[in-house]
C-alpha positions as CSV (number, residue, x, y, z in Angstrom):
1,M,-10.7,181.2,-53.8
2,A,-12.8,182.4,-50.9
3,A,-11.7,182.6,-47.3
4,G,-12.3,179.4,-45.5
5,E,-11.7,177.4,-42.4
6,P,-9.4,174.4,-42.6
7,E,-11.0,171.0,-41.9
8,V,-9.4,168.9,-39.1
9,I,-11.8,166.2,-37.9
10,G,-11.3,162.7,-39.3
11,G,-7.8,163.2,-40.7
12,A,-5.0,165.6,-41.3
13,S,-5.9,169.3,-41.5
14,A,-6.9,170.5,-44.9
15,A,-5.1,173.7,-44.1
16,R,-2.0,173.5,-46.1
17,R,1.1,173.7,-43.8
18,G,3.4,175.0,-46.6
19,I,6.6,177.0,-46.4
20,P,6.5,180.3,-44.6
21,L,7.3,183.2,-47.0
22,F,6.7,186.6,-45.4
23,R,4.2,188.7,-43.5
24,V,2.1,191.5,-45.0
25,F,-0.2,193.6,-42.9
26,G,0.7,191.3,-40.0
27,I,-0.7,188.3,-41.9
28,R,1.5,185.3,-42.5
29,V,1.9,184.2,-46.1
30,A,2.9,180.6,-46.9
31,A,3.3,178.5,-50.0
32,D,2.3,174.9,-50.4
33,Y,4.9,172.8,-52.3
34,S,2.4,172.6,-55.2
35,W,2.6,176.3,-55.6
36,F,6.2,176.2,-56.8
37,L,5.1,173.8,-59.6
38,I,2.4,176.1,-60.9
39,V,4.7,179.1,-60.7
40,A,7.3,177.3,-62.9
41,L,4.5,176.1,-65.2
42,V,3.1,179.6,-65.7
43,A,6.6,181.2,-66.1
44,G,7.6,178.5,-68.6
45,T,4.4,178.7,-70.6
46,L,4.7,182.5,-70.9
47,S,8.4,182.4,-71.8
48,A,8.2,179.6,-74.4
49,G,4.6,180.4,-75.6
50,L,3.1,183.8,-75.5
51,F,6.2,186.0,-75.5
52,R,8.2,183.9,-78.0
53,E,5.3,183.9,-80.4
54,Q,4.3,187.6,-80.1
55,L,7.7,189.1,-79.7
56,P,10.0,187.3,-82.2
57,G,13.7,188.1,-82.4
58,R,14.4,188.4,-78.7
59,S,17.0,186.4,-76.8
60,T,16.2,183.4,-74.7
61,L,17.2,185.3,-71.6
62,Q,14.7,188.1,-72.4
63,Y,11.9,185.6,-72.9
64,V,12.7,183.9,-69.6
65,L,12.9,187.3,-67.7
66,L,9.6,188.4,-69.2
67,G,8.0,185.1,-68.2
68,V,9.3,185.1,-64.7
69,I,8.4,188.8,-64.0
70,T,4.9,188.4,-65.4
71,A,4.4,185.2,-63.4
72,F,5.4,187.1,-60.3
73,F,2.8,189.8,-60.8
74,H,0.2,187.1,-61.8
75,F,0.6,185.6,-58.3
76,A,0.8,189.0,-56.7
77,S,-2.7,189.5,-58.1
78,V,-3.8,186.2,-56.5
79,L,-2.3,187.4,-53.2
80,A,-4.0,190.7,-53.5
81,H,-7.3,188.9,-53.9
82,E,-6.7,186.8,-50.7
83,L,-5.5,189.8,-48.8
84,A,-8.7,191.6,-49.5
85,H,-10.6,188.7,-48.0
86,S,-8.3,188.7,-45.0
87,L,-8.3,192.4,-44.2
88,V,-12.1,192.6,-44.3
89,A,-12.3,189.5,-42.1
90,I,-9.9,191.1,-39.6
91,R,-11.9,194.3,-39.6
92,S,-15.0,192.2,-38.9
93,G,-13.4,190.7,-35.8
94,I,-12.5,187.4,-37.5
95,P,-8.8,186.4,-37.0
96,V,-6.9,185.2,-40.0
97,R,-4.3,182.5,-39.4
98,R,-2.5,182.9,-42.7
99,I,-2.8,183.0,-46.5
100,T,-1.6,179.8,-48.2
101,L,-0.7,179.8,-51.9
102,F,-1.1,176.5,-53.6
103,L,-1.7,174.8,-57.0
104,F,-5.2,176.1,-57.6
105,G,-4.6,179.7,-56.3
106,G,-4.8,180.8,-52.7
107,M,-6.8,180.4,-49.5
108,A,-7.2,182.8,-46.7
109,E,-7.5,180.6,-43.6
110,I,-9.8,182.3,-41.1
111,S,-10.2,181.0,-37.6
112,R,-14.0,180.7,-37.7
113,E,-16.9,181.3,-40.1
114,P,-18.5,184.8,-40.2
115,P,-21.1,185.2,-37.4
116,D,-23.9,186.5,-39.6
117,P,-24.9,186.8,-43.3
118,R,-23.9,190.5,-43.6
119,T,-20.4,189.7,-42.5
120,E,-20.2,186.7,-44.8
121,L,-21.3,188.9,-47.7
122,R,-18.6,191.5,-46.9
123,V,-15.8,189.0,-46.6
124,A,-16.8,187.0,-49.7
125,A,-17.2,190.1,-51.8
126,A,-13.8,191.6,-50.9
127,G,-11.7,189.3,-53.1
128,P,-13.7,189.8,-56.3
129,A,-13.8,193.5,-55.6
130,A,-10.0,193.6,-55.5
131,S,-9.7,191.5,-58.7
132,A,-12.2,193.8,-60.4
133,V,-10.2,196.9,-59.4
134,L,-7.0,195.3,-60.7
135,A,-8.6,194.2,-64.0
136,V,-10.0,197.7,-64.6
137,V,-6.6,199.4,-63.9
138,L,-4.8,196.9,-66.1
139,W,-7.2,197.2,-69.0
140,G,-6.9,201.0,-68.7
141,A,-3.1,200.7,-68.8
142,V,-3.3,198.5,-72.0
143,A,-5.6,201.1,-73.7
144,A,-3.3,204.0,-72.6
145,M,-0.3,202.4,-74.3
146,G,-2.1,202.5,-77.6
147,P,-1.9,200.2,-80.7
148,D,1.8,200.9,-81.3
149,P,3.5,201.0,-77.9
150,G,7.1,201.9,-77.5
151,R,7.5,198.8,-75.2
152,P,5.6,195.9,-76.7
153,G,6.9,193.5,-74.1
154,L,5.5,195.6,-71.3
155,Q,2.1,196.0,-73.1
156,L,1.9,192.2,-73.7
157,A,2.7,191.5,-70.0
158,V,0.0,194.0,-68.8
159,F,-2.4,192.6,-71.3
160,Y,-1.8,189.0,-70.0
161,L,-2.3,190.3,-66.4
162,A,-5.5,192.1,-67.3
163,V,-6.9,188.8,-68.9
164,A,-5.7,186.8,-65.9
165,N,-7.4,189.1,-63.4
166,T,-10.6,189.1,-65.4
167,L,-10.7,185.3,-65.5
168,L,-9.9,185.1,-61.8
169,L,-12.8,187.4,-61.1
170,A,-15.2,185.5,-63.4
171,F,-14.2,182.1,-62.1
172,N,-14.4,183.1,-58.4
173,L,-17.9,184.5,-58.9
174,L,-19.3,181.2,-60.1
175,P,-22.1,180.3,-57.6
176,G,-20.8,177.3,-55.8
177,L,-18.7,176.6,-52.6
178,P,-15.8,177.1,-52.0
179,L,-15.7,179.9,-54.5
180,D,-16.5,183.5,-53.6
181,G,-19.7,183.2,-55.6
182,G,-20.7,180.3,-53.5
183,R,-20.2,182.2,-50.3
184,L,-22.2,185.1,-51.7
185,L,-25.0,182.7,-52.6
186,R,-24.8,181.2,-49.1
187,A,-24.9,184.7,-47.5
188,V,-28.1,185.5,-49.5
189,L,-29.7,182.2,-48.6
190,W,-28.7,182.5,-45.0
191,S,-30.2,185.9,-44.8
192,R,-33.5,184.7,-46.2
193,T,-33.9,181.3,-44.4
194,K,-32.1,182.2,-41.2
195,D,-30.6,178.7,-41.4
196,L,-26.8,178.5,-42.0
197,R,-26.8,174.7,-42.4
198,R,-29.5,174.7,-45.0
199,A,-27.8,177.6,-46.9
200,T,-24.5,175.9,-46.8
201,L,-26.0,172.6,-48.1
202,T,-27.5,174.4,-51.1
203,A,-24.3,176.3,-51.9
204,S,-22.3,173.1,-51.4
205,L,-24.6,171.2,-53.9
206,A,-24.1,174.0,-56.3
207,G,-20.4,173.6,-55.9
208,K,-20.6,169.9,-56.6
209,A,-22.7,170.6,-59.7
210,L,-20.1,173.1,-60.9
211,A,-17.4,170.5,-60.4
212,G,-19.4,168.0,-62.5
213,L,-19.6,170.6,-65.3
214,L,-15.8,171.2,-65.1
215,V,-15.3,167.4,-65.4
216,A,-17.4,167.4,-68.6
217,V,-15.4,170.3,-70.0
218,G,-12.2,168.5,-69.1
219,L,-13.4,165.3,-70.9
220,F,-14.3,167.3,-73.9
221,G,-10.8,168.8,-73.9
222,I,-9.2,165.4,-73.8
223,L,-11.4,164.1,-76.6
224,S,-10.4,167.3,-78.6
225,G,-6.8,166.4,-78.3
226,N,-5.8,169.0,-75.7
227,F,-5.0,166.5,-73.0
228,V,-3.1,168.5,-70.4
229,L,-4.2,172.1,-70.5
230,S,-7.9,171.8,-71.4
231,G,-8.4,168.2,-70.1
232,L,-6.6,167.1,-67.0
233,W,-6.4,170.6,-65.6
234,F,-10.2,171.1,-65.6
235,I,-10.6,167.6,-64.0
236,F,-8.1,168.4,-61.3
237,V,-9.8,171.7,-60.5
238,A,-13.2,169.9,-60.4
239,L,-12.0,167.3,-58.0
240,F,-10.6,170.0,-55.7
241,L,-13.8,172.0,-55.8
242,R,-15.9,168.9,-55.1
243,Q,-13.8,168.0,-52.0
244,A,-13.8,171.6,-50.8
245,A,-17.6,171.9,-51.3
246,E,-18.2,168.8,-49.2
247,A,-15.8,169.9,-46.5
248,S,-17.6,173.3,-46.3
249,Y,-20.9,171.6,-45.5
250,H,-19.4,169.0,-43.2
251,R,-17.8,171.8,-41.2
252,V,-21.0,173.6,-40.6
253,A,-22.9,170.4,-39.8
254,L,-20.2,169.4,-37.4
255,R,-20.4,172.8,-35.6
256,K,-24.2,172.3,-35.3
257,V,-23.7,168.8,-33.8
258,L,-21.1,170.0,-31.4
259,S,-22.9,173.2,-30.4
260,G,-22.9,173.5,-26.6
261,V,-20.5,170.6,-26.1
262,R,-17.6,171.4,-23.8
263,V,-14.1,170.1,-23.9
264,G,-14.6,168.6,-20.4
265,D,-17.4,166.5,-21.8
266,V,-15.3,164.8,-24.4
267,M,-11.7,164.7,-23.2
268,T,-9.8,161.7,-21.8
269,E,-9.4,162.3,-18.0
270,D,-7.3,159.3,-16.8
271,V,-4.1,160.3,-18.5
272,V,-0.7,158.5,-18.0
273,T,2.0,161.2,-17.6
274,V,5.8,161.1,-17.7
275,S,8.6,163.0,-16.0
276,P,10.8,165.2,-18.1
277,D,13.9,163.8,-16.4
278,I,13.5,160.1,-17.4
279,T,15.5,158.9,-20.4
280,I,14.2,158.1,-23.8
281,A,15.1,154.4,-23.2
282,A,13.0,154.4,-20.0
283,L,10.2,156.1,-21.8
284,V,10.1,153.4,-24.5
285,D,10.4,150.5,-22.1
286,E,8.1,151.7,-19.3
287,Y,5.5,153.7,-21.3
288,F,5.3,153.1,-25.0
289,L,5.8,149.3,-24.7
290,R,3.7,148.9,-21.5
291,H,0.8,151.3,-21.9
292,H,0.6,151.3,-25.7
293,F,-0.2,155.0,-26.1
294,A,1.4,157.0,-29.0
295,C,1.8,160.2,-26.9
296,Y,2.2,161.2,-23.3
297,P,1.9,164.6,-21.5
298,V,5.1,165.6,-19.7
299,I,4.6,166.9,-16.2
300,D,7.2,168.9,-14.3
301,E,6.4,169.8,-10.6
302,G,2.8,169.1,-11.2
303,K,2.5,171.4,-14.3
304,P,2.2,170.2,-17.9
305,V,5.2,171.4,-19.9
306,G,5.1,169.3,-23.1
307,L,4.1,166.3,-25.1
308,I,6.3,163.4,-26.0
309,A,5.3,161.2,-29.0
310,I,6.8,158.4,-31.0
311,K,7.7,160.9,-33.7
312,D,9.7,162.9,-31.2
313,V,11.6,159.7,-30.1
314,K,12.5,158.9,-33.8
315,H,14.4,162.2,-34.0
316,V,16.8,160.9,-31.3
317,P,19.6,158.5,-32.5
318,R,19.0,155.1,-30.9
319,E,22.5,155.0,-29.4
320,R,21.6,158.2,-27.5
321,W,18.3,156.9,-25.9
322,G,20.0,155.9,-22.7
323,V,21.4,159.3,-22.0
324,T,18.8,161.7,-23.6
325,P,16.1,163.0,-21.2
326,V,12.6,163.4,-22.3
327,R,12.9,167.1,-21.7
328,T,15.2,167.6,-24.7
329,A,13.1,165.6,-27.1
330,M,9.5,166.6,-26.1
331,T,7.3,169.2,-27.9
332,P,6.9,172.1,-25.5
333,L,3.3,173.1,-24.8
334,S,2.6,176.5,-26.4
335,P,-0.5,178.6,-25.4
336,E,-2.2,177.4,-28.6
337,M,-1.9,173.8,-27.4
338,L,-3.7,174.4,-24.1
339,L,-7.5,174.2,-23.5
340,S,-9.8,174.8,-20.6
341,P,-12.4,172.1,-19.9
342,R,-15.1,174.8,-20.1
343,E,-14.2,175.8,-23.7
344,D,-16.4,174.8,-26.6
345,V,-15.2,171.7,-28.6
346,G,-15.5,173.8,-31.7
347,V,-12.7,176.0,-30.3
348,A,-10.6,172.9,-29.8
349,I,-11.2,171.8,-33.4
350,A,-10.1,175.2,-34.7
351,R,-7.0,175.0,-32.5
352,M,-6.1,171.6,-33.8
353,A,-6.3,172.9,-37.3
354,A,-4.2,176.0,-36.5
355,T,-1.4,174.0,-34.8
356,G,-1.6,170.8,-36.9
357,A,-1.7,168.9,-33.6
358,G,-3.7,165.7,-33.1
359,R,-4.0,166.2,-29.4
360,L,-4.2,169.2,-27.0
361,A,-3.7,169.4,-23.2
362,V,-6.7,170.4,-21.1
363,V,-5.5,172.5,-18.1
364,E,-7.4,173.9,-15.1
365,D,-5.8,176.0,-12.4
366,G,-2.4,175.2,-13.9
367,R,-2.9,171.4,-13.5
368,L,-3.5,168.8,-16.2
369,A,-7.2,167.9,-16.3
370,G,-7.0,165.7,-19.3
371,I,-6.2,165.3,-23.0
372,L,-8.4,166.0,-26.0
373,T,-7.5,164.0,-29.2
374,R,-9.1,163.8,-32.6
375,R,-10.1,160.2,-31.6
376,D,-12.0,161.6,-28.6
377,V,-14.0,163.9,-30.8
378,M,-14.6,161.3,-33.5
379,S,-15.8,158.8,-30.8
380,F,-18.2,161.4,-29.4
381,L,-19.5,162.1,-32.8
382,E,-20.0,158.4,-33.6
383,I,-22.0,157.9,-30.4
384,R,-24.1,161.0,-30.9
385,S,-24.8,160.0,-34.5
386,G,-25.8,156.5,-33.4
387,L,-28.3,157.9,-30.8
388,A,-29.7,160.5,-33.2
389,P,-33.3,159.9,-34.5
């Protein structure tokens, strides 16, 4: 998949939180829960299918080991594809939050869209270029082993990886968002029309058309009797591509609507705050049940130090509410959860996506100036849309 920004407005972030795995070149790599399912599926299919059919007479353990090792390098290829996107993005001055591996491959989560068509082209082309290099090297290795290799298992594994990288390259070059080919198409259109929104709309529509084609292929697979692999899988991929294509356009349209809007124009200013020293029981009785807000800023000596929400209270046993201070249950405010009232709302949206937070504290001169929530942004968008011609 191409590098992309996670969607945050109107619901939970589309950036997959996942399980942290490791860092490479300073970039965090995480795995969505669905990724473990596809790893097991690929390893199992290789072990019980390809290797057992092409290499008869081996032990079950050998088939399993070959399947697991080949699946590992398969997803290492996917990671290399996303790393290429990420490294080019970083060199272009675009921070990369992390790479997330999930059911349909991987996603390099960048903090903002490329600022110009040339940068978009470089970032989008990096992934396919990496896959192309891997495919050429792997096909060369297969040819070098000859028709009668001394290690047929190794040649078969390399052959599979060569095919996998070729298919990864071909699929990602299809001209529709969110695929790399869609971003390449958008870069070309953006360069010609000088209109990012129009270019994104065209590439998004191409992505939806591609999704429709995949649905047709999936239905044909089901009617042909291959229900799971050729049928449902294509339909699942199509649904994902359609949703991601829509999100790509909505994100750009949202940025255009919010262009020039500052956090201070949208935030909630009259905020009810709590002390970090009151107990959870007092918090529930005097704040949650009285003011009916789901979250409150925690202020210590005039400075914001945290947020306390209902979800935080639920982590404290009820019998401990009377002796547990808010300080021990609150979520401390990290630098990523702080905004200036002069910052662009687009920065706030990206920050919400990065932290997974539904609200951020707005601070000026060390004092709490207000709170910005998803609801604040949605209400602003609703009013502006209603006033639009």
